[in-house]
C-alpha positions in Angstrom: -2.1 38.8 -2.8 0.4 37.3 -5.3 0.8 34.2 -3.1 -2.9 33.8 -2.7 -3.4 34.0 -6.5 -0.6 31.5 -7.0 -2.3 29.2 -4.4 -5.6 29.3 -6.3 -3.8 28.5 -9.5 -2.1 25.5 -7.9 -5.3 24.2 -6.4 -7.3 24.6 -9.6 -4.6 23.3 -12.0 -5.2 20.4 -14.2 -3.0 17.3 -13.7 -0.8 18.2 -16.6 0.1 21.6 -15.0 -0.2 20.9 -11.3 3.4 19.6 -10.7 5.1 22.5 -12.2 2.9 25.1 -10.6 3.2 23.4 -7.2 7.0 23.3 -7.5 7.1 27.0 -8.3 4.9 27.9 -5.3 7.0 25.7 -3.0 10.2 27.4 -4.2 8.7 30.9 -3.6 7.6 29.9 -0.1 11.1 28.6 0.6 12.5 31.9 -0.6 10.3 33.5 2.1 11.7 31.1 4.7 8.7 28.7 4.8 9.4 25.0 4.1 8.2 21.7 5.4 9.6 20.5 8.7 9.9 17.2 10.5 7.6 16.4 13.4 10.2 14.0 14.7 11.9 17.0 16.4 8.9 17.3 18.7 8.5 13.5 19.2 12.1 13.1 20.2 11.6 15.7 22.9 8.5 13.9 24.1 10.3 10.5 24.1 13.2 12.0 26.1 10.9 13.7 28.6 12.2 17.2 27.7 8.8 18.8 27.3 5.4 18.4 29.0 2.8 16.1 27.3 1.0 17.3 24.3 -1.0 15.9 21.3 -0.2 17.0 17.8 -3.5 17.5 15.8 -3.1 16.1 12.3 -5.9 17.6 10.1 -7.0 15.9 6.9 -8.0 18.7 4.7 -9.7 17.2 1.6 -10.6 20.4 -0.2 -10.5 24.2 0.0 -7.1 23.5 1.4 -5.6 26.9 1.3 -8.6 28.5 2.9 -9.0 25.9 5.7 -5.3 25.7 6.5 -5.0 29.5 6.5 -7.9 29.7 9.0 -6.3 27.1 11.3 -2.9 28.8 11.1 -4.5 32.2 12.0 -6.3 30.6 15.0 -3.0 28.9 16.1 -1.2 32.3 15.9 -4.0 34.0 18.0 -3.5 31.3 20.6 0.3 31.4 20.5 0.3 27.7 19.4 2.5 25.7 17.1 2.9 22.1 16.2 -0.2 21.8 14.0 0.1 19.1 11.2 -1.8 18.7 8.0 -2.0 15.3 6.3 -3.3 13.6 3.1 -3.8 10.0 2.5 -3.4 8.4 -1.0 -7.1 7.6 -1.0 -7.9 11.3 -0.3 -5.5 12.5 -2.9 -7.4 10.4 -5.4 -11.0 11.2 -4.5 -10.2 14.9 -3.9 -8.2 15.4 -7.1 -5.3 16.8 -5.0 -1.7 15.7 -5.5 0.9 15.5 -2.7 2.8 18.3 -4.4 -0.3 20.5 -4.5 -1.1 19.8 -0.9 2.4 20.6 0.4 2.6 23.8 -1.7 -0.8 25.0 -0.4 0.0 24.3 3.2 3.3 26.2 2.9 1.6 29.1 1.1 -1.0 29.3 3.9 1.8 29.5 6.5 3.5 32.2 4.5 0.4 34.3 3.9 -0.9 34.2 7.5 2.5 34.8 9.1 2.4 31.6 11.1 5.6 31.1 13.1 6.1 27.5 13.7 7.1 24.2 12.0 5.2 23.5 8.8 4.2 19.9 9.2 2.9 17.9 6.2 2.2 14.2 6.6 1.2 11.3 4.5 -1.6 9.4 6.1 -2.6 5.7 5.7 -0.3 4.5 3.0 -2.2 1.3 3.1 -1.1 -2.2 2.1 -4.1 -4.5 2.1 -2.4 -7.3 0.2 1.3 -8.0 -0.7 0.9 -6.8 -4.2 0.0 -3.3 -2.9 3.5 -2.7 -1.6 5.0 -1.7 -5.0 2.2 0.8 -5.6 2.5 2.2 -2.0 6.2 2.6 -2.3 5.8 4.6 -5.5 3.2 6.9 -3.8 5.4 7.3 -0.8 8.4 8.3 -2.9 6.2 10.9 -4.6 5.1 12.3 -1.2 8.7 12.4 0.1 9.8 14.3 -3.0 6.9 16.8 -2.4 8.0 17.7 1.2 6.2 15.1 3.3 8.7 14.4 6.0 6.4 12.0 8.0 4.5 9.1 6.4 2.3 6.6 8.1 2.7 3.1 6.6 -0.4 1.0 7.2 -0.1 -2.8 6.7 -2.4 -3.6 9.6 -4.7 -5.4 7.3 -2.0 -8.1 6.8 -2.3 -9.2 10.4 -3.1 -12.9 10.5 -4.8 -15.3 12.9 -2.3 -16.9 15.3 -1.8 -18.1 18.8 1.0 -15.6 19.5 1.4 -11.9 18.9 4.4 -12.6 16.8 2.4 -14.9 14.6 -0.4 -12.4 14.2 1.7 -9.3 13.5 4.7 -10.9 11.7 3.5 -10.2 8.2 2.4 -6.7 9.1 5.8 -5.9 10.6 7.8 -7.4 7.8 5.9 -5.5 5.1 6.1 -2.2 7.1 9.8 -2.6 7.6 10.5 -3.6 4.0 8.8 -0.4 2.9 10.9 1.7 5.3 14.1 0.1 4.1 13.3 0.7 0.4 12.2 4.3 1.1 15.1 5.2 3.3 17.4 6.2 0.3 14.7 8.7 -0.8 13.9 10.1 2.7 15.2 13.7 3.4 17.0 14.3 6.7 14.6 14.2 9.6 12.0 12.0 8.0 10.2 9.5 10.2 7.8 6.7 9.2 5.0 5.3 11.3 3.6 1.8 11.5 0.2 0.6 12.5 -0.8 -2.3 14.7 -4.5 -2.9 15.0 -7.0 -1.8 12.2 -9.0 1.3 13.0 -12.6 0.2 13.6 -11.4 -3.4 14.4 -10.3 -5.2 17.5 -8.3 -3.1 20.0 -4.5 -3.4 20.0 -3.0 -5.4 22.9 0.1 -4.4 24.7 1.8 -7.7 23.7 1.0 -7.0 20.0 2.5 -3.5 20.2 5.6 -4.7 22.0 6.2 -7.5 19.4 5.4 -5.3 16.4 7.9 -2.7 17.3 10.6 -5.3 17.9 9.9 -7.0 14.6 9.8 -3.8 12.6 13.2 -2.8 13.9 14.6 -6.2 13.3 13.4 -6.4 9.7 14.2 -2.8 8.9 17.9 -3.2 9.6 19.8 0.0 8.9 16.5 1.9 8.3 15.2 1.1 11.8 16.1 4.6 13.0 13.4 6.0 10.7 10.7 4.2 12.7 9.5 7.2 14.7 5.9 6.5 15.8 3.2 3.8 15.9 -0.5 3.9 15.5 -2.8 1.7 17.6 -6.5 1.0 17.9 -8.3 1.9 21.2 -11.9 2.0 20.2 -12.3 4.6 17.4 -13.6 4.3 13.9 -13.2 6.2 10.7 -16.3 8.4 10.2 -17.2 8.0 13.8 -20.4 6.2 15.0 -24.0 7.2 14.9 -27.0 6.4 17.0 -30.4 5.1 15.7 -31.5 8.6 14.9 -28.4 9.2 12.8 -26.7 11.6 15.3 -23.1 11.3 16.2 -22.6 9.0 19.2 -19.9 8.7 21.7 -17.1 6.4 20.6 -15.9 3.8 23.1 -12.3 5.2 23.5 -10.5 3.1 26.0 -8.3 5.6 27.8 -6.9 3.0 30.2 -5.7 0.9 27.3 -4.2 4.0 25.6 -2.1 4.7 28.7 -1.0 1.1 28.8 0.0 1.1 25.1 1.7 4.5 25.5 3.8 3.1 28.3 4.8 0.2 26.1 5.8 2.6 23.3 7.8 4.8 25.5 9.7 1.8 26.9 10.7 1.2 23.3 12.0 4.7 22.9 9.0 6.0 21.0 7.2 9.2 22.2 3.8 7.5 22.8 1.0 6.4 20.5 -0.9 7.7 17.5 -4.7 7.5 17.3 -6.6 7.5 14.0 -10.3 7.9 13.4 -10.7 10.3 16.3 -12.3 13.5 14.9 -15.7 12.8 16.3 -14.5 12.2 19.9 -16.2 14.4 22.5 -14.6 17.2 24.3 -13.7 15.3 27.5 -12.2 12.6 25.4 -10.0 15.0 23.5 -8.9 16.6 26.7 -7.8 13.2 28.0 -5.5 12.4 25.1 -2.2 14.2 26.2 -2.4 12.6 29.6 -3.0 9.2 28.0 0.2 9.4 26.0 -1.5 10.0 22.7 1.1 12.2 20.9 -0.8 12.5 17.6 -4.4 12.3 16.7 -5.9 12.2 13.1 -8.8 14.5 12.4 -10.8 14.1 9.2 -14.6 13.5 9.4 -15.6 16.3 11.7 -13.5 18.8 9.7 -15.3 17.7 6.6 -18.7 17.9 8.4 -17.9 21.5 9.6 -17.4 22.6 6.0 -20.4 20.8 4.4 -22.8 21.6 7.3 -21.7 25.2 7.7 -24.5 27.8 7.5 -22.3 29.5 4.9 -22.6 26.5 2.5 -24.8 27.5 -0.5 -28.1 25.6 -0.3 -28.2 25.0 -4.1 -24.7 23.5 -4.2 -25.5 21.3 -1.2 -28.6 20.0 -3.0 -26.3 19.0 -5.9 -23.9 17.3 -3.5 -26.7 15.3 -1.9 -28.0 14.1 -5.3 -24.5 13.1 -6.4 -23.7 11.3 -3.1 -26.9 9.3 -3.2 -26.4 8.4 -6.9 -24.4 5.2 -7.6 -22.1 6.9 -10.1 -20.2 9.1 -7.6 -21.2 8.4 -4.0 -18.9 6.0 -2.1 -18.2 5.6 1.6 -14.7 5.9 3.1 -12.8 2.7 3.8 -13.7 1.4 7.3 -16.7 3.8 7.7 -20.2 2.8 8.7 -22.3 2.2 5.5 -25.6 1.4 7.0 -27.3 4.8 6.7 -30.1 6.0 4.5 -31.0 9.5 3.3 -29.1 12.3 5.0 -27.1 9.8 7.0 -26.0 8.0 3.8 -25.1 11.4 2.4 -22.8 12.0 5.4 -21.2 8.7 4.9 -20.5 9.1 1.2 -19.8 12.8 0.8 -16.0 12.4 1.3 -16.0 11.2 -2.3 -17.4 14.5 -3.6 -14.4 16.7 -3.0 -12.9 15.9 -6.4 -16.0 16.1 -8.6 -17.0 19.4 -7.0 -13.5 20.8 -6.5 -13.7 23.6 -9.0 -17.2 24.6 -7.9 -15.9 25.0 -4.4 -12.8 26.9 -5.4 -14.9 29.3 -7.4 -17.2 30.2 -4.5 -16.8 33.9 -3.4 -13.9 34.7 -1.1 -16.3 35.5 1.8 -18.2 32.3 1.3 -15.0 30.2 1.4 -13.9 32.1 4.5 -17.3 31.4 6.2 -16.9 27.7 5.4 -13.4 27.7 7.0 -14.5 29.7 10.1 -16.2 26.8 11.9 -13.1 24.6 11.4 -11.0 27.3 12.9 -13.3 27.5 16.0 -13.0 23.8 16.5 -9.3 23.8 15.9 -9.0 26.5 18.6 -10.7 24.3 21.1 -8.4 21.4 20.2 -5.3 23.5 20.6 -6.3 24.1 24.2 -7.3 20.5 24.9 -4.1 19.1 23.3 -1.8 21.3 25.4 -0.5 23.4 22.5 -1.9 26.8 23.3 0.7 29.2 24.7 3.6 27.0 23.7 4.7 28.3 20.3 8.0 29.7 21.6 8.8 26.3 23.3 8.1 24.4 20.1 10.1 26.8 17.9 12.9 26.5 20.4 13.1 22.7 19.8 13.7 23.3 16.1 16.2 26.1 16.8 18.1 23.7 19.1 18.0 20.9 16.5 19.3 23.3 13.8 22.2 24.4 16.1 23.2 20.9 16.9 23.1 19.9 13.2 25.1 22.9 12.2 
């Protein structure tokens, strides 16, 4: 109960108090033997062919973090699964009023309270550079995340890709900026940290094998001594942030190109990487999720459907939902996520904009009764349970823990 109370205090803390409270909670979790771990341990085993294919689910939890993460950890424990990751992008930290330190502390506290036995994986998602001047800001944010226990960070300079006749011409600037960030962040990266790069904007044109091949080579060349920190690469194979909807506003099937995914994964593995990472994938359908491990997708990012399961839960108070709708449709608060479809009206527009409501309504959500918060997280846990089976993680907790035990023994 003490850890749960401390977690609530961290989640609800004003900015002036959040850092200190989060540090205290992280320290208490460490005393209990729970601390952030590097996903690179799993990815090296995949790259070396030491374990069977699997896909790591990376859940973007934008609010009610302790409740949702706890529910997912409990389901993972029930299914004898490990290797579940939780991530936060700078854009989400801003709109959800949730710092990297708070997030890491809440994830660790959830692991400690639920008795989850597996690596606690906390990741920085979409540290985006959309123009050269962004690099300084992104570097500062990444240093903050590293100091908070984020041992994997996805750097995203894909927007800097340029027109050109060759893959090198198109991806040269993207690779140079990505590598430069890795090199400058290397002195601040704890042991085991890996960085990801991104070739192909999510929602844009699909990545070509030639672009991926050239991008990896250029990043390593520009990164110099920091090249060893380049541990994974994100690609585009047909997905979109927020998913796609049909004319009636219902979720539609995304055109995931599994053949291209296999081809890109082969390119990545030939370069010594474990496979590929796919963003914008939470609204894929069941058969598409089940295909990912066999396609060489080693990590998939899951945000929109998790959010939908909370906001659309039967447990969500109707009066509070009405307030959310009014706020989302009002110009003062509502804003769509970067790269998402913005063509909707009414309820569809509410769905597109409601990601921006986590921060303004954070305290209202945290102050819901315990049983209500548990009900909101229950649907997420059910979905997570399906994914753990589809991604080849169910029943493999001991195997995953063994990878970390072996790594610790070799380091010691």
